[in-house]
CHARMM internal coordinates of N, CA and C (Angstrom, degrees):
IC EDIT
DIST 1 N 1 CA 1.4608
DIST 1 CA 1 C 1.5160
ANGL 1 N 1 CA 1 C 109.37
DIST 1 C 2 N 1.3060
ANGL 1 CA 1 C 2 N 113.61
DIHE 1 N 1 CA 1 C 2 N 149.35
DIST 2 N 2 CA 1.4571
ANGL 1 C 2 N 2 CA 119.95
DIHE 1 CA 1 C 2 N 2 CA 179.90
DIST 2 CA 2 C 1.5087
ANGL 2 N 2 CA 2 C 108.87
DIHE 1 C 2 N 2 CA 2 C -111.81
DIST 2 C 3 N 1.3490
ANGL 2 CA 2 C 3 N 116.07
DIHE 2 N 2 CA 2 C 3 N 176.64
DIST 3 N 3 CA 1.4308
ANGL 2 C 3 N 3 CA 121.23
DIHE 2 CA 2 C 3 N 3 CA 178.24
DIST 3 CA 3 C 1.5102
ANGL 3 N 3 CA 3 C 111.22
DIHE 2 C 3 N 3 CA 3 C -88.40
DIST 3 C 4 N 1.2952
ANGL 3 CA 3 C 4 N 114.68
DIHE 3 N 3 CA 3 C 4 N -169.20
DIST 4 N 4 CA 1.4461
ANGL 3 C 4 N 4 CA 121.39
DIHE 3 CA 3 C 4 N 4 CA 177.47
DIST 4 CA 4 C 1.5244
ANGL 4 N 4 CA 4 C 114.17
DIHE 3 C 4 N 4 CA 4 C 69.54
DIST 4 C 5 N 1.3036
ANGL 4 CA 4 C 5 N 115.34
DIHE 4 N 4 CA 4 C 5 N -158.81
DIST 5 N 5 CA 1.4827
ANGL 4 C 5 N 5 CA 120.72
DIHE 4 CA 4 C 5 N 5 CA -176.84
DIST 5 CA 5 C 1.5141
ANGL 5 N 5 CA 5 C 110.88
DIHE 4 C 5 N 5 CA 5 C -65.42
DIST 5 C 6 N 1.3266
ANGL 5 CA 5 C 6 N 116.70
DIHE 5 N 5 CA 5 C 6 N -42.85
DIST 6 N 6 CA 1.4854
ANGL 5 C 6 N 6 CA 119.49
DIHE 5 CA 5 C 6 N 6 CA 179.44
DIST 6 CA 6 C 1.5139
ANGL 6 N 6 CA 6 C 111.52
DIHE 5 C 6 N 6 CA 6 C -60.14
DIST 6 C 7 N 1.3124
ANGL 6 CA 6 C 7 N 117.18
DIHE 6 N 6 CA 6 C 7 N -44.71
DIST 7 N 7 CA 1.4477
ANGL 6 C 7 N 7 CA 121.07
DIHE 6 CA 6 C 7 N 7 CA 178.50
DIST 7 CA 7 C 1.5283
ANGL 7 N 7 CA 7 C 112.48
DIHE 6 C 7 N 7 CA 7 C -62.98
DIST 7 C 8 N 1.3190
ANGL 7 CA 7 C 8 N 115.47
DIHE 7 N 7 CA 7 C 8 N -40.95
DIST 8 N 8 CA 1.4761
ANGL 7 C 8 N 8 CA 118.81
DIHE 7 CA 7 C 8 N 8 CA 179.38
DIST 8 CA 8 C 1.5211
ANGL 8 N 8 CA 8 C 110.91
DIHE 7 C 8 N 8 CA 8 C -64.87
DIST 8 C 9 N 1.3485
ANGL 8 CA 8 C 9 N 116.39
DIHE 8 N 8 CA 8 C 9 N -43.09
DIST 9 N 9 CA 1.4694
ANGL 8 C 9 N 9 CA 118.68
DIHE 8 CA 8 C 9 N 9 CA 178.36
DIST 9 CA 9 C 1.5336
ANGL 9 N 9 CA 9 C 111.24
DIHE 8 C 9 N 9 CA 9 C -64.60
DIST 9 C 10 N 1.3056
ANGL 9 CA 9 C 10 N 118.52
DIHE 9 N 9 CA 9 C 10 N -37.38
DIST 10 N 10 CA 1.4711
ANGL 9 C 10 N 10 CA 120.80
DIHE 9 CA 9 C 10 N 10 CA 176.92
DIST 10 CA 10 C 1.5287
ANGL 10 N 10 CA 10 C 110.94
DIHE 9 C 10 N 10 CA 10 C -63.26
DIST 10 C 11 N 1.3276
ANGL 10 CA 10 C 11 N 117.95
DIHE 10 N 10 CA 10 C 11 N -40.13
DIST 11 N 11 CA 1.4617
ANGL 10 C 11 N 11 CA 121.49
DIHE 10 CA 10 C 11 N 11 CA 179.27
DIST 11 CA 11 C 1.5121
ANGL 11 N 11 CA 11 C 110.36
DIHE 10 C 11 N 11 CA 11 C -67.07
DIST 11 C 12 N 1.3401
ANGL 11 CA 11 C 12 N 117.30
DIHE 11 N 11 CA 11 C 12 N -41.13
DIST 12 N 12 CA 1.4917
ANGL 11 C 12 N 12 CA 120.52
DIHE 11 CA 11 C 12 N 12 CA 178.97
DIST 12 CA 12 C 1.5094
ANGL 12 N 12 CA 12 C 109.90
DIHE 11 C 12 N 12 CA 12 C -65.88
DIST 12 C 13 N 1.3291
ANGL 12 CA 12 C 13 N 117.32
DIHE 12 N 12 CA 12 C 13 N -43.79
DIST 13 N 13 CA 1.4661
ANGL 12 C 13 N 13 CA 121.01
DIHE 12 CA 12 C 13 N 13 CA 176.69
DIST 13 CA 13 C 1.5222
ANGL 13 N 13 CA 13 C 111.62
DIHE 12 C 13 N 13 CA 13 C -58.95
DIST 13 C 14 N 1.3447
ANGL 13 CA 13 C 14 N 117.31
DIHE 13 N 13 CA 13 C 14 N -43.47
DIST 14 N 14 CA 1.4760
ANGL 13 C 14 N 14 CA 121.19
DIHE 13 CA 13 C 14 N 14 CA 179.83
DIST 14 CA 14 C 1.5273
ANGL 14 N 14 CA 14 C 110.53
DIHE 13 C 14 N 14 CA 14 C -62.33
DIST 14 C 15 N 1.3104
ANGL 14 CA 14 C 15 N 116.79
DIHE 14 N 14 CA 14 C 15 N -36.37
DIST 15 N 15 CA 1.4703
ANGL 14 C 15 N 15 CA 120.89
DIHE 14 CA 14 C 15 N 15 CA -177.04
DIST 15 CA 15 C 1.5168
ANGL 15 N 15 CA 15 C 111.71
DIHE 14 C 15 N 15 CA 15 C -80.60
DIST 15 C 16 N 1.3407
ANGL 15 CA 15 C 16 N 118.94
DIHE 15 N 15 CA 15 C 16 N -43.21
DIST 16 N 16 CA 1.4686
ANGL 15 C 16 N 16 CA 122.43
DIHE 15 CA 15 C 16 N 16 CA -170.67
DIST 16 CA 16 C 1.5075
ANGL 16 N 16 CA 16 C 114.58
DIHE 15 C 16 N 16 CA 16 C -109.15
DIST 16 C 17 N 1.3352
ANGL 16 CA 16 C 17 N 116.97
DIHE 16 N 16 CA 16 C 17 N -8.60
DIST 17 N 17 CA 1.4505
ANGL 16 C 17 N 17 CA 120.77
DIHE 16 CA 16 C 17 N 17 CA 178.09
DIST 17 CA 17 C 1.5172
ANGL 17 N 17 CA 17 C 110.23
DIHE 16 C 17 N 17 CA 17 C 107.71
DIST 17 C 18 N 1.3170
ANGL 17 CA 17 C 18 N 115.63
DIHE 17 N 17 CA 17 C 18 N 132.70
DIST 18 N 18 CA 1.4565
ANGL 17 C 18 N 18 CA 121.32
DIHE 17 CA 17 C 18 N 18 CA -176.37
DIST 18 CA 18 C 1.5084
ANGL 18 N 18 CA 18 C 113.51
DIHE 17 C 18 N 18 CA 18 C -63.81
DIST 18 C 19 N 1.3166
ANGL 18 CA 18 C 19 N 116.91
DIHE 18 N 18 CA 18 C 19 N -48.65
DIST 19 N 19 CA 1.4709
ANGL 18 C 19 N 19 CA 119.67
DIHE 18 CA 18 C 19 N 19 CA -174.46
DIST 19 CA 19 C 1.5482
ANGL 19 N 19 CA 19 C 113.03
DIHE 18 C 19 N 19 CA 19 C -64.68
DIST 19 C 20 N 1.3003
ANGL 19 CA 19 C 20 N 119.92
DIHE 19 N 19 CA 19 C 20 N -44.65
DIST 20 N 20 CA 1.4794
ANGL 19 C 20 N 20 CA 119.41
DIHE 19 CA 19 C 20 N 20 CA 177.97
DIST 20 CA 20 C 1.5311
ANGL 20 N 20 CA 20 C 111.83
DIHE 19 C 20 N 20 CA 20 C -62.79
DIST 20 C 21 N 1.3343
ANGL 20 CA 20 C 21 N 117.39
DIHE 20 N 20 CA 20 C 21 N -42.59
DIST 21 N 21 CA 1.4506
ANGL 20 C 21 N 21 CA 121.46
DIHE 20 CA 20 C 21 N 21 CA -178.02
DIST 21 CA 21 C 1.5321
ANGL 21 N 21 CA 21 C 109.79
DIHE 20 C 21 N 21 CA 21 C -67.39
DIST 21 C 22 N 1.3381
ANGL 21 CA 21 C 22 N 116.26
DIHE 21 N 21 CA 21 C 22 N -44.47
DIST 22 N 22 CA 1.4620
ANGL 21 C 22 N 22 CA 120.27
DIHE 21 CA 21 C 22 N 22 CA 179.60
DIST 22 CA 22 C 1.5433
ANGL 22 N 22 CA 22 C 111.12
DIHE 21 C 22 N 22 CA 22 C -63.07
DIST 22 C 23 N 1.3083
ANGL 22 CA 22 C 23 N 116.63
DIHE 22 N 22 CA 22 C 23 N -42.37
DIST 23 N 23 CA 1.4716
ANGL 22 C 23 N 23 CA 120.58
DIHE 22 CA 22 C 23 N 23 CA 179.68
DIST 23 CA 23 C 1.5216
ANGL 23 N 23 CA 23 C 109.35
DIHE 22 C 23 N 23 CA 23 C -62.12
DIST 23 C 24 N 1.3181
ANGL 23 CA 23 C 24 N 116.01
DIHE 23 N 23 CA 23 C 24 N -47.50
DIST 24 N 24 CA 1.4865
ANGL 23 C 24 N 24 CA 122.18
DIHE 23 CA 23 C 24 N 24 CA 179.68
DIST 24 CA 24 C 1.5427
ANGL 24 N 24 CA 24 C 108.68
DIHE 23 C 24 N 24 CA 24 C -55.96
DIST 24 C 25 N 1.3160
ANGL 24 CA 24 C 25 N 115.63
DIHE 24 N 24 CA 24 C 25 N -52.85
DIST 25 N 25 CA 1.4659
ANGL 24 C 25 N 25 CA 119.87
DIHE 24 CA 24 C 25 N 25 CA -176.27
DIST 25 CA 25 C 1.5322
ANGL 25 N 25 CA 25 C 112.33
DIHE 24 C 25 N 25 CA 25 C -63.28
DIST 25 C 26 N 1.3242
ANGL 25 CA 25 C 26 N 116.54
DIHE 25 N 25 CA 25 C 26 N -36.04
DIST 26 N 26 CA 1.4545
ANGL 25 C 26 N 26 CA 120.63
DIHE 25 CA 25 C 26 N 26 CA 179.12
DIST 26 CA 26 C 1.5389
ANGL 26 N 26 CA 26 C 110.18
DIHE 25 C 26 N 26 CA 26 C -62.65
DIST 26 C 27 N 1.3216
ANGL 26 CA 26 C 27 N 117.33
DIHE 26 N 26 CA 26 C 27 N -45.49
DIST 27 N 27 CA 1.4452
ANGL 26 C 27 N 27 CA 120.89
DIHE 26 CA 26 C 27 N 27 CA -179.40
DIST 27 CA 27 C 1.5449
ANGL 27 N 27 CA 27 C 110.93
DIHE 26 C 27 N 27 CA 27 C -64.72
DIST 27 C 28 N 1.3401
ANGL 27 CA 27 C 28 N 116.33
DIHE 27 N 27 CA 27 C 28 N -41.38
DIST 28 N 28 CA 1.4468
ANGL 27 C 28 N 28 CA 119.41
DIHE 27 CA 27 C 28 N 28 CA -179.91
DIST 28 CA 28 C 1.5535
ANGL 28 N 28 CA 28 C 111.17
DIHE 27 C 28 N 28 CA 28 C -65.14
DIST 28 C 29 N 1.3261
ANGL 28 CA 28 C 29 N 117.75
DIHE 28 N 28 CA 28 C 29 N -41.20
DIST 29 N 29 CA 1.4461
ANGL 28 C 29 N 29 CA 122.15
DIHE 28 CA 28 C 29 N 29 CA -179.68
DIST 29 CA 29 C 1.5216
ANGL 29 N 29 CA 29 C 112.04
DIHE 28 C 29 N 29 CA 29 C -66.75
DIST 29 C 30 N 1.3446
ANGL 29 CA 29 C 30 N 117.22
DIHE 29 N 29 CA 29 C 30 N -36.41
DIST 30 N 30 CA 1.4541
ANGL 29 C 30 N 30 CA 121.92
DIHE 29 CA 29 C 30 N 30 CA -176.90
DIST 30 CA 30 C 1.5199
ANGL 30 N 30 CA 30 C 113.14
DIHE 29 C 30 N 30 CA 30 C -78.92
DIST 30 C 31 N 1.3337
ANGL 30 CA 30 C 31 N 117.55
DIHE 30 N 30 CA 30 C 31 N -19.55
DIST 31 N 31 CA 1.4548
ANGL 30 C 31 N 31 CA 121.60
DIHE 30 CA 30 C 31 N 31 CA -179.19
DIST 31 CA 31 C 1.5196
ANGL 31 N 31 CA 31 C 110.51
DIHE 30 C 31 N 31 CA 31 C -77.04
DIST 31 C 32 N 1.3194
ANGL 31 CA 31 C 32 N 116.37
DIHE 31 N 31 CA 31 C 32 N 120.11
DIST 32 N 32 CA 1.4573
ANGL 31 C 32 N 32 CA 119.86
DIHE 31 CA 31 C 32 N 32 CA -175.14
DIST 32 CA 32 C 1.5368
ANGL 32 N 32 CA 32 C 111.56
DIHE 31 C 32 N 32 CA 32 C -70.75
DIST 32 C 33 N 1.3170
ANGL 32 CA 32 C 33 N 116.27
DIHE 32 N 32 CA 32 C 33 N -34.80
DIST 33 N 33 CA 1.4563
ANGL 32 C 33 N 33 CA 120.38
DIHE 32 CA 32 C 33 N 33 CA -175.02
DIST 33 CA 33 C 1.5359
ANGL 33 N 33 CA 33 C 113.25
DIHE 32 C 33 N 33 CA 33 C -119.86
DIST 33 C 34 N 1.3206
ANGL 33 CA 33 C 34 N 116.25
DIHE 33 N 33 CA 33 C 34 N 23.65
DIST 34 N 34 CA 1.4614
ANGL 33 C 34 N 34 CA 120.74
DIHE 33 CA 33 C 34 N 34 CA -178.58
DIST 34 CA 34 C 1.5017
ANGL 34 N 34 CA 34 C 113.81
DIHE 33 C 34 N 34 CA 34 C 81.14
DIST 34 C 35 N 1.2964
ANGL 34 CA 34 C 35 N 117.01
DIHE 34 N 34 CA 34 C 35 N 173.03
DIST 35 N 35 CA 1.4243
ANGL 34 C 35 N 35 CA 123.25
DIHE 34 CA 34 C 35 N 35 CA 179.96
DIST 35 CA 35 C 1.5305
ANGL 35 N 35 CA 35 C 109.06
DIHE 34 C 35 N 35 CA 35 C -138.42
DIST 35 C 36 N 1.3163
ANGL 35 CA 35 C 36 N 115.89
DIHE 35 N 35 CA 35 C 36 N 145.56
DIST 36 N 36 CA 1.4737
ANGL 35 C 36 N 36 CA 119.66
DIHE 35 CA 35 C 36 N 36 CA 173.78
DIST 36 CA 36 C 1.5248
ANGL 36 N 36 CA 36 C 107.34
DIHE 35 C 36 N 36 CA 36 C -78.59
DIST 36 C 37 N 1.3348
ANGL 36 CA 36 C 37 N 113.49
DIHE 36 N 36 CA 36 C 37 N 166.37
DIST 37 N 37 CA 1.4753
ANGL 36 C 37 N 37 CA 118.87
DIHE 36 CA 36 C 37 N 37 CA 177.86
DIST 37 CA 37 C 1.5103
ANGL 37 N 37 CA 37 C 110.46
DIHE 36 C 37 N 37 CA 37 C -60.38
DIST 37 C 38 N 1.3308
ANGL 37 CA 37 C 38 N 116.29
DIHE 37 N 37 CA 37 C 38 N -40.20
DIST 38 N 38 CA 1.4810
ANGL 37 C 38 N 38 CA 119.59
DIHE 37 CA 37 C 38 N 38 CA 179.04
DIST 38 CA 38 C 1.5205
ANGL 38 N 38 CA 38 C 112.20
DIHE 37 C 38 N 38 CA 38 C -65.12
DIST 38 C 39 N 1.3418
ANGL 38 CA 38 C 39 N 117.44
DIHE 38 N 38 CA 38 C 39 N -39.30
DIST 39 N 39 CA 1.4576
ANGL 38 C 39 N 39 CA 119.41
DIHE 38 CA 38 C 39 N 39 CA 177.48
DIST 39 CA 39 C 1.5288
ANGL 39 N 39 CA 39 C 111.05
DIHE 38 C 39 N 39 CA 39 C -65.54
DIST 39 C 40 N 1.3209
ANGL 39 CA 39 C 40 N 117.59
DIHE 39 N 39 CA 39 C 40 N -40.10
DIST 40 N 40 CA 1.4738
ANGL 39 C 40 N 40 CA 120.17
DIHE 39 CA 39 C 40 N 40 CA 176.71
DIST 40 CA 40 C 1.5234
ANGL 40 N 40 CA 40 C 109.46
DIHE 39 C 40 N 40 CA 40 C -63.69
DIST 40 C 41 N 1.3121
ANGL 40 CA 40 C 41 N 117.48
DIHE 40 N 40 CA 40 C 41 N -43.12
DIST 41 N 41 CA 1.4794
ANGL 40 C 41 N 41 CA 121.19
DIHE 40 CA 40 C 41 N 41 CA 178.65
DIST 41 CA 41 C 1.5142
ANGL 41 N 41 CA 41 C 109.50
DIHE 40 C 41 N 41 CA 41 C -58.25
DIST 41 C 42 N 1.3327
ANGL 41 CA 41 C 42 N 118.10
DIHE 41 N 41 CA 41 C 42 N -47.86
DIST 42 N 42 CA 1.4656
ANGL 41 C 42 N 42 CA 121.75
DIHE 41 CA 41 C 42 N 42 CA -179.07
DIST 42 CA 42 C 1.5291
ANGL 42 N 42 CA 42 C 110.40
DIHE 41 C 42 N 42 CA 42 C -61.75
DIST 42 C 43 N 1.3396
ANGL 42 CA 42 C 43 N 117.01
DIHE 42 N 42 CA 42 C 43 N -44.45
DIST 43 N 43 CA 1.4880
ANGL 42 C 43 N 43 CA 119.01
DIHE 42 CA 42 C 43 N 43 CA -179.86
DIST 43 CA 43 C 1.5190
ANGL 43 N 43 CA 43 C 112.23
DIHE 42 C 43 N 43 CA 43 C -61.92
DIST 43 C 44 N 1.3409
ANGL 43 CA 43 C 44 N 115.16
DIHE 43 N 43 CA 43 C 44 N -46.48
DIST 44 N 44 CA 1.4463
ANGL 43 C 44 N 44 CA 119.22
DIHE 43 CA 43 C 44 N 44 CA 179.97
DIST 44 CA 44 C 1.5254
ANGL 44 N 44 CA 44 C 111.15
DIHE 43 C 44 N 44 CA 44 C -65.05
DIST 44 C 45 N 1.3105
ANGL 44 CA 44 C 45 N 118.23
DIHE 44 N 44 CA 44 C 45 N -38.89
DIST 45 N 45 CA 1.4767
ANGL 44 C 45 N 45 CA 121.88
DIHE 44 CA 44 C 45 N 45 CA 179.61
DIST 45 CA 45 C 1.5010
ANGL 45 N 45 CA 45 C 111.83
DIHE 44 C 45 N 45 CA 45 C -68.06
DIST 45 C 46 N 1.3329
ANGL 45 CA 45 C 46 N 118.58
DIHE 45 N 45 CA 45 C 46 N -26.85
DIST 46 N 46 CA 1.4477
ANGL 45 C 46 N 46 CA 120.21
DIHE 45 CA 45 C 46 N 46 CA -179.46
DIST 46 CA 46 C 1.5410
ANGL 46 N 46 CA 46 C 113.51
DIHE 45 C 46 N 46 CA 46 C -87.52
DIST 46 C 47 N 1.3305
ANGL 46 CA 46 C 47 N 116.92
DIHE 46 N 46 CA 46 C 47 N -4.55
DIST 47 N 47 CA 1.4454
ANGL 46 C 47 N 47 CA 122.41
DIHE 46 CA 46 C 47 N 47 CA 177.35
DIST 47 CA 47 C 1.5149
ANGL 47 N 47 CA 47 C 108.94
DIHE 46 C 47 N 47 CA 47 C -79.61
DIST 47 C 48 N 1.3376
ANGL 47 CA 47 C 48 N 116.68
DIHE 47 N 47 CA 47 C 48 N 96.43
DIST 48 N 48 CA 1.4638
ANGL 47 C 48 N 48 CA 122.02
DIHE 47 CA 47 C 48 N 48 CA -173.33
DIST 48 CA 48 C 1.5529
ANGL 48 N 48 CA 48 C 112.00
DIHE 47 C 48 N 48 CA 48 C -59.46
DIST 48 C 49 N 1.3436
ANGL 48 CA 48 C 49 N 116.86
DIHE 48 N 48 CA 48 C 49 N -43.63
DIST 49 N 49 CA 1.4565
ANGL 48 C 49 N 49 CA 120.26
DIHE 48 CA 48 C 49 N 49 CA 179.70
DIST 49 CA 49 C 1.5103
ANGL 49 N 49 CA 49 C 111.10
DIHE 48 C 49 N 49 CA 49 C -60.59
DIST 49 C 50 N 1.3102
ANGL 49 CA 49 C 50 N 116.11
DIHE 49 N 49 CA 49 C 50 N -44.76
DIST 50 N 50 CA 1.4618
ANGL 49 C 50 N 50 CA 121.09
DIHE 49 CA 49 C 50 N 50 CA 179.55
DIST 50 CA 50 C 1.5253
ANGL 50 N 50 CA 50 C 110.87
DIHE 49 C 50 N 50 CA 50 C -61.73
DIST 50 C 51 N 1.3236
ANGL 50 CA 50 C 51 N 116.57
DIHE 50 N 50 CA 50 C 51 N -47.58
DIST 51 N 51 CA 1.4552
ANGL 50 C 51 N 51 CA 121.74
DIHE 50 CA 50 C 51 N 51 CA -178.26
DIST 51 CA 51 C 1.5350
ANGL 51 N 51 CA 51 C 110.47
DIHE 50 C 51 N 51 CA 51 C -62.76
DIST 51 C 52 N 1.3081
ANGL 51 CA 51 C 52 N 117.78
DIHE 51 N 51 CA 51 C 52 N -39.62
DIST 52 N 52 CA 1.4475
ANGL 51 C 52 N 52 CA 121.53
DIHE 51 CA 51 C 52 N 52 CA 179.87
DIST 52 CA 52 C 1.5242
ANGL 52 N 52 CA 52 C 109.75
DIHE 51 C 52 N 52 CA 52 C -66.62
DIST 52 C 53 N 1.3063
ANGL 52 CA 52 C 53 N 117.83
DIHE 52 N 52 CA 52 C 53 N -44.25
DIST 53 N 53 CA 1.4511
ANGL 52 C 53 N 53 CA 120.91
DIHE 52 CA 52 C 53 N 53 CA 179.47
DIST 53 CA 53 C 1.5185
ANGL 53 N 53 CA 53 C 114.06
DIHE 52 C 53 N 53 CA 53 C -65.64
DIST 53 C 54 N 1.3328
ANGL 53 CA 53 C 54 N 115.10
DIHE 53 N 53 CA 53 C 54 N -31.66
DIST 54 N 54 CA 1.4560
ANGL 53 C 54 N 54 CA 120.24
DIHE 53 CA 53 C 54 N 54 CA 177.15
DIST 54 CA 54 C 1.5384
ANGL 54 N 54 CA 54 C 110.84
DIHE 53 C 54 N 54 CA 54 C -78.98
DIST 54 C 55 N 1.3370
ANGL 54 CA 54 C 55 N 117.08
DIHE 54 N 54 CA 54 C 55 N -17.88
DIST 55 N 55 CA 1.4272
ANGL 54 C 55 N 55 CA 120.22
DIHE 54 CA 54 C 55 N 55 CA 178.79
DIST 55 CA 55 C 1.5443
ANGL 55 N 55 CA 55 C 112.91
DIHE 54 C 55 N 55 CA 55 C 77.77
DIST 55 C 56 N 1.3108
ANGL 55 CA 55 C 56 N 117.63
DIHE 55 N 55 CA 55 C 56 N 27.54
DIST 56 N 56 CA 1.4585
ANGL 55 C 56 N 56 CA 122.17
DIHE 55 CA 55 C 56 N 56 CA 179.77
DIST 56 CA 56 C 1.5401
ANGL 56 N 56 CA 56 C 109.12
DIHE 55 C 56 N 56 CA 56 C -121.75
DIST 56 C 57 N 1.3281
ANGL 56 CA 56 C 57 N 115.57
DIHE 56 N 56 CA 56 C 57 N 153.84
DIST 57 N 57 CA 1.4508
ANGL 56 C 57 N 57 CA 118.35
DIHE 56 CA 56 C 57 N 57 CA 178.92
DIST 57 CA 57 C 1.5295
ANGL 57 N 57 CA 57 C 113.37
DIHE 56 C 57 N 57 CA 57 C -127.93
DIST 57 C 58 N 1.3284
ANGL 57 CA 57 C 58 N 116.19
DIHE 57 N 57 CA 57 C 58 N -13.11
DIST 58 N 58 CA 1.4772
ANGL 57 C 58 N 58 CA 119.98
DIHE 57 CA 57 C 58 N 58 CA -173.39
DIST 58 CA 58 C 1.5314
ANGL 58 N 58 CA 58 C 112.33
DIHE 57 C 58 N 58 CA 58 C -96.03
DIST 58 C 59 N 1.2717
ANGL 58 CA 58 C 59 N 118.41
DIHE 58 N 58 CA 58 C 59 N 9.10
DIST 59 N 59 CA 1.4881
ANGL 58 C 59 N 59 CA 122.53
DIHE 58 CA 58 C 59 N 59 CA 179.52
DIST 59 CA 59 C 1.5316
ANGL 59 N 59 CA 59 C 110.09
DIHE 58 C 59 N 59 CA 59 C 123.98
DIST 59 C 60 N 1.3049
ANGL 59 CA 59 C 60 N 112.08
DIHE 59 N 59 CA 59 C 60 N 159.19
DIST 60 N 60 CA 1.4738
ANGL 59 C 60 N 60 CA 118.78
DIHE 59 CA 59 C 60 N 60 CA 179.48
DIST 60 CA 60 C 1.5142
ANGL 60 N 60 CA 60 C 109.31
DIHE 59 C 60 N 60 CA 60 C -59.51
DIST 60 C 61 N 1.3287
ANGL 60 CA 60 C 61 N 118.55
DIHE 60 N 60 CA 60 C 61 N 137.99
DIST 61 N 61 CA 1.4620
ANGL 60 C 61 N 61 CA 120.84
DIHE 60 CA 60 C 61 N 61 CA -177.35
DIST 61 CA 61 C 1.5487
ANGL 61 N 61 CA 61 C 111.13
DIHE 60 C 61 N 61 CA 61 C -62.81
DIST 61 C 62 N 1.3316
ANGL 61 CA 61 C 62 N 117.12
DIHE 61 N 61 CA 61 C 62 N 115.31
DIST 62 N 62 CA 1.4485
ANGL 61 C 62 N 62 CA 120.35
DIHE 61 CA 61 C 62 N 62 CA -176.52
DIST 62 CA 62 C 1.5206
ANGL 62 N 62 CA 62 C 114.04
DIHE 61 C 62 N 62 CA 62 C -57.83
DIST 62 C 63 N 1.3194
ANGL 62 CA 62 C 63 N 116.44
DIHE 62 N 62 CA 62 C 63 N -35.53
DIST 63 N 63 CA 1.4786
ANGL 62 C 63 N 63 CA 120.31
DIHE 62 CA 62 C 63 N 63 CA 179.54
DIST 63 CA 63 C 1.5317
ANGL 63 N 63 CA 63 C 110.92
DIHE 62 C 63 N 63 CA 63 C -65.40
DIST 63 C 64 N 1.3451
ANGL 63 CA 63 C 64 N 116.97
DIHE 63 N 63 CA 63 C 64 N -36.87
DIST 64 N 64 CA 1.4590
ANGL 63 C 64 N 64 CA 121.53
DIHE 63 CA 63 C 64 N 64 CA 177.20
DIST 64 CA 64 C 1.5273
ANGL 64 N 64 CA 64 C 109.77
DIHE 63 C 64 N 64 CA 64 C -65.41
DIST 64 C 65 N 1.3472
ANGL 64 CA 64 C 65 N 115.71
DIHE 64 N 64 CA 64 C 65 N -42.18
DIST 65 N 65 CA 1.4751
ANGL 64 C 65 N 65 CA 119.01
DIHE 64 CA 64 C 65 N 65 CA 177.38
DIST 65 CA 65 C 1.5168
ANGL 65 N 65 CA 65 C 110.51
DIHE 64 C 65 N 65 CA 65 C -59.18
DIST 65 C 66 N 1.3368
ANGL 65 CA 65 C 66 N 117.09
DIHE 65 N 65 CA 65 C 66 N -45.77
DIST 66 N 66 CA 1.4582
ANGL 65 C 66 N 66 CA 121.80
DIHE 65 CA 65 C 66 N 66 CA 179.58
DIST 66 CA 66 C 1.5332
ANGL 66 N 66 CA 66 C 110.82
DIHE 65 C 66 N 66 CA 66 C -60.69
DIST 66 C 67 N 1.3469
ANGL 66 CA 66 C 67 N 116.44
DIHE 66 N 66 CA 66 C 67 N -41.01
DIST 67 N 67 CA 1.4658
ANGL 66 C 67 N 67 CA 120.76
DIHE 66 CA 66 C 67 N 67 CA -179.84
DIST 67 CA 67 C 1.5102
ANGL 67 N 67 CA 67 C 111.39
DIHE 66 C 67 N 67 CA 67 C -65.09
DIST 67 C 68 N 1.3487
ANGL 67 CA 67 C 68 N 116.54
DIHE 67 N 67 CA 67 C 68 N -40.03
DIST 68 N 68 CA 1.4779
ANGL 67 C 68 N 68 CA 119.16
DIHE 67 CA 67 C 68 N 68 CA 178.63
DIST 68 CA 68 C 1.4932
ANGL 68 N 68 CA 68 C 111.44
DIHE 67 C 68 N 68 CA 68 C -65.19
DIST 68 C 69 N 1.3493
ANGL 68 CA 68 C 69 N 116.13
DIHE 68 N 68 CA 68 C 69 N -45.46
DIST 69 N 69 CA 1.4774
ANGL 68 C 69 N 69 CA 120.80
DIHE 68 CA 68 C 69 N 69 CA 177.94
DIST 69 CA 69 C 1.5163
ANGL 69 N 69 CA 69 C 110.68
DIHE 68 C 69 N 69 CA 69 C -59.52
DIST 69 C 70 N 1.3237
ANGL 69 CA 69 C 70 N 116.47
DIHE 69 N 69 CA 69 C 70 N -44.92
DIST 70 N 70 CA 1.4720
ANGL 69 C 70 N 70 CA 119.93
DIHE 69 CA 69 C 70 N 70 CA -179.11
DIST 70 CA 70 C 1.5314
ANGL 70 N 70 CA 70 C 111.04
DIHE 69 C 70 N 70 CA 70 C -68.02
DIST 70 C 71 N 1.3364
ANGL 70 CA 70 C 71 N 118.09
DIHE 70 N 70 CA 70 C 71 N -37.65
DIST 71 N 71 CA 1.4617
ANGL 70 C 71 N 71 CA 120.90
DIHE 70 CA 70 C 71 N 71 CA 179.24
DIST 71 CA 71 C 1.5114
ANGL 71 N 71 CA 71 C 111.86
DIHE 70 C 71 N 71 CA 71 C -65.85
DIST 71 C 72 N 1.3245
ANGL 71 CA 71 C 72 N 117.96
DIHE 71 N 71 CA 71 C 72 N -37.06
DIST 72 N 72 CA 1.4412
ANGL 71 C 72 N 72 CA 119.32
DIHE 71 CA 71 C 72 N 72 CA 179.83
DIST 72 CA 72 C 1.5145
ANGL 72 N 72 CA 72 C 111.84
DIHE 71 C 72 N 72 CA 72 C -77.91
DIST 72 C 73 N 1.3283
ANGL 72 CA 72 C 73 N 116.45
DIHE 72 N 72 CA 72 C 73 N -26.13
DIST 73 N 73 CA 1.4760
ANGL 72 C 73 N 73 CA 121.88
DIHE 72 CA 72 C 73 N 73 CA 173.10
DIST 73 CA 73 C 1.5234
ANGL 73 N 73 CA 73 C 112.61
DIHE 72 C 73 N 73 CA 73 C 50.50
DIST 73 C 74 N 1.3094
ANGL 73 CA 73 C 74 N 114.79
DIHE 73 N 73 CA 73 C 74 N -128.64
DIST 74 N 74 CA 1.4557
ANGL 73 C 74 N 74 CA 121.08
DIHE 73 CA 73 C 74 N 74 CA -174.67
DIST 74 CA 74 C 1.5077
ANGL 74 N 74 CA 74 C 114.00
DIHE 73 C 74 N 74 CA 74 C -72.59
DIST 74 C 75 N 1.3623
ANGL 74 CA 74 C 75 N 116.95
DIHE 74 N 74 CA 74 C 75 N -6.00
DIST 75 N 75 CA 1.4704
ANGL 74 C 75 N 75 CA 120.76
DIHE 74 CA 74 C 75 N 75 CA 177.02
DIST 75 CA 75 C 1.5038
ANGL 75 N 75 CA 75 C 111.72
DIHE 74 C 75 N 75 CA 75 C -67.83
DIST 75 C 76 N 1.3468
ANGL 75 CA 75 C 76 N 115.90
DIHE 75 N 75 CA 75 C 76 N -19.99
DIST 76 N 76 CA 1.4724
ANGL 75 C 76 N 76 CA 118.65
DIHE 75 CA 75 C 76 N 76 CA 179.88
DIST 76 CA 76 C 1.5207
ANGL 76 N 76 CA 76 C 107.00
DIHE 75 C 76 N 76 CA 76 C -73.15
END
COOR INIT
IC SEED 1 N 1 CA 1 C
IC BUILD
């Protein structure tokens, strides 16, 4: 692992899972004017591949979303 932003993202992915963190970051980067927490939750919950790999069907785990947001902190 390296330092800086890349290193931080690698550590967050190792702790919380690569696919959820990558999906979250992809949506944030693609949003021109930002996204609310509810919009992020809806986007993540509608990602069928992500939901299948997480083994959930009732929506993206809210606690995982909170942990990703908290882990990224001021980087958002």
